[in-house]
Steps between C-alpha positions, in 0.01 A plus 500: 500500500235728347681799650833390343329440165350846503836651596679342205224544240598633158354852552685531831831388345452750217439775754813405696711486184377844382559649845855363515575618145385857564681508835821397322437756225443772761829416674693504171351833391575650841862392467521653154317821589660573837827605348432713196789650313487873565652671197656843542235646271173316447237291677570194721594211273459131584657193341302381196207735565706815470287802600177335383343536847563876516398540135172318562426702816557824308345393169222760532747783572804407292570859392525630855685189620765542230521873579557428870776249419666741256485790745689291755762392244826697493509472119122527439521152345373167635523140382184290517541121500178303519396151411328472162634825347826626348751676726387863492699817555281802579663844485418867543863601450505739201851391398385140484194605299719683249733201475214258427298725267789660311865424582479122467163491323584191291551285810157582641223414251142438603590133502301180458346497852344842433389431144352169614275677752366750244543292185141374482371859510766714327644233272781644283416864578774755560467490880546124518790422265877538494778491244448554129119483517500780759747711299288466186181604679677779686639648178159491333318643804764774547444615142120501537502684834739768372285599201285813507197314361459292818533810719239684298266199497540457876427869566187504283383175663571637848314824432200313360486250788530764772280772350223278364491216755685567827397860576129454414491193725662692787250783443208260541657338808548844656133583444379182674772487773522129425786304655735372230811281494755740352755222451258298287405809299867584432575136410222503242624830361855366469370179341303698243804715425739208451246307290449799271872572467606134471206347311302795367178386673270608787454239768348619826227710660663737750215496750601257781131427566483330160641150433865481402573380146582126463842587355586722795381231741710238320809723530427544872470126558814414302716765668382413854556125464837548326613728785392244761721243328803715576402555865416134576704359793560185291520526119414132473142573609401709197692270265305198623169692467595596145591141411171371641307798356304598811393803702697821442706349217184401315366857540832637375488280191145613420584868553812483280301326225241781510766774481688329216185421303393864513841644404545244222159599361607867490826403329318299232258785435772763465714272285205435270441874456867559424506213246183626331608863471873443460562781754510538876316808617479394864649731761492248785796294620364170364475637145866600516605160635310323219674723244836391641422145382546322832378150573131498603573341837775752584276791395217366716724456803659845458157665498386301805817608683442867418137483612598326824769763571282799416166406654592493869822696550370850431168438674680368810730804514206741465288316758770537765562862393136596557497327839821680605368837381180444701724461805707810410260782408774767499687318222174446312428874518844578354442246224167656404671840488768361264239337276284811477801718419579275204151406389554606138796265443343177626445358152858548387726191525822686581332730752342206681844343517687806624274766654299325771797457731321467831261245352788293365681527835183388679464199269866406557456532875185287485684232300798515738272398787263279299676379183271336240758220466630447856768244408661344195738208463784383277686167505878471496650305210842467665659549842549867577571751777277799568664837579411470871691170521201263482601183308261386227478139385392394152125450503437739791202729480606862554209726595523877502230647719354847420247476787779450752728754330239771557521420872877501543637781717834466320332602172230747607595625845333481839175637362462222238154417638362847421321593178720794395494598132749773595777238521490479119589869455852647487372777729247325729348829620369601156226293335415728211830652393753228580651230283453127546798289607647236273469201732718197428280231337675232710383679815146526362457203259120504472533499120795257512829642371786408269436319169153383611376840618128546434440627146164646600634706793451838333155410369399372843587836657311684224190288561518531880564877485210559263250283689598625847503865388162467329345351814662737752410810301127425517438260790586426861550141612355429845592175677214292639712323764797631696688172548833464324456275194698179452762475225458169316775369268400295195661530155428866559401625843157629594303630795320218678125559494531798266479871585143597593440872449234763440555743212425870557519796263797721589409841637762740363369789709652355815 
């Protein structure tokens, strides 16, 4: 009797019930998962779950997983269905990219799912809005970016930052042979540049051994957590954390409050000066936006968007360029020769834009392989059909994929994996006398294309050319480790763990 009692005790019955339940659940899942739907192009897809299992397994290598799927696709387009996320079409087909970004632009806005992910951080800024609000901001920004005053202010700011901060720091690092994170140094330089041009203020010490500024750190936190929202296997997870106000969503809220408080303080100060003097003498972007009479919240969000776009993109491109040049000393030698031959023109805007051809080709080649923005998405407003025959349903996310496009044999040939600046020249055999090709922006959409093409594209090249040329003319960059670095996608991509280097003075006698 005691034995029977012990057999049928409550704990034992609970254990039996749980065992039976999980056995039944295992059988049901096996039945579901044994017969996945194998689409012509795309990962194995199961009922209800979609490709969630494959997505989760590859969540730490999504870029390469997507690239592998797209390489195997006859159209270089795949459809991703997974539980907890919108149906997603990923494409590296340049005709599809042109259709989405230009031909049928009005049917492919950013869309609510995208703006919801970044809304807490970017608010109503130009990169996170559609429709009339976007057109208004675009018109205003186009006018500001096309004026000579901003070019002149950017050039004087760039010269001051490089000559008085960057080069003296590199000189001291060369003297001590101290190991430095070049990525962090370039990020701080870019942050200083964009803060001066956008806000008219200095924000950051360049030396990576010194603490980062609170504003820079807040931008880092906000951009990282916002990016992780978009990559989450289940969107519901971050939405619940935001609703409860815990963990990463609490840190995001605090970081956004810090960024907005700082920018709003700058706006109030500049507005007060304008009201007191009756004139606006400011050369920075914010002063021009205030003069345009925009709503305070829109002005704030526009400035935050410009800072976010400018702080990491150029530094990421230059970080990968310096790593690639360290691996290709022959190309670096040719670059130094080009820079030295044109040393006298480095301060001229037009010359920087047109004369340093090999440097521009090298930057384009670096961004082909390691684009600062590896993917971007739109959302279909109505049913549609892409040029390659892929049907689009209203509400679908359509992602064009610069990282994968740079790895497509159909676009770049069998040698796509090689770092070859020569591919950007009309005559690939001549670095110094040849002309650069006009490459279709829908084949190389690292600055977007169509109506939303990056307004700061030309200024970004000017900044990268000037900084890279100034460094290469005087210094050699020596890698500390030989392992290939890891490409990490966030809102803008970066090199995982940074780029540890030793700076040496360049010996021109060799």
